[in-house]
N, C-alpha and C positions, 0 to 999 in steps of 0.2 A: 065276191067281196069288192066293194068299191073303195079304193085307197088312192089318195092323192099320189101320183107317181113320184113327186119329189119327196114326199114324206116317206113313202115306201123304200126309196133308194137310201135316204138318210138313216132310217131305222135298221135296214138290212146291213148297212155298212157298220153301224155302231153296235148292233145287238146280235150276237151269234145265235142265241136261242130263237129270236124272231125269224132270222134267215132260215134256220133249219125247219122251223114250223111252216113257214111259207112254202118252202120247197116240198115238204111232205103233203101239204094242203093241195098244192098244184098237182102232185102225182095222183092223189086220191081223186081229185076232180077229173082227171083224164080217165081214170079207171071207171068211174061212174058214167062218164059220157060214153065210153066204149060199150058198157053194158046197156045203156039206154038206146044205142043205135041198133042193137040186135032186134030182129023182128020177133023172135021167140026166145024167152029165157026160161031156163029150168028152175025149179024151186031153190036148188043150191045156189044158183047165180043170183036169184032174187035176195036170198039171205046175205050173200056176199055183198051186193049192192047196198043193202040196208046198213051192214056193218061199216062199209066205207063211208056212207053218209053220216053216220054217228060220229065216226072218227074225225071226219071233216068239220063237223059242227064243234066238237071239242077243241080242235086245233084253232078254229076261228075264234072261239071264245077267249082262248089264251092269247092269241095274237091281238085281240081287241083290248085285253088288259094291258099288254105291253104298249100298244099305241096310245092308250090313255095317259101314259107317263110322258109322252112327247108333246 
């Protein structure tokens, strides 16, 4: 997600929900990246990765809703 750093800082300081969503989004992003780095992933890990990706997308949508208010 490409967010103007100044806007990101402003919204994070003013909006607790946004800050928590952003932190969770970042955590999920790192988990997906870690799974992507594996040379071979088992079907359970693939399902886990897809779950993380869906959660990330949901969080991103909510963050964009909040950002649209600024």
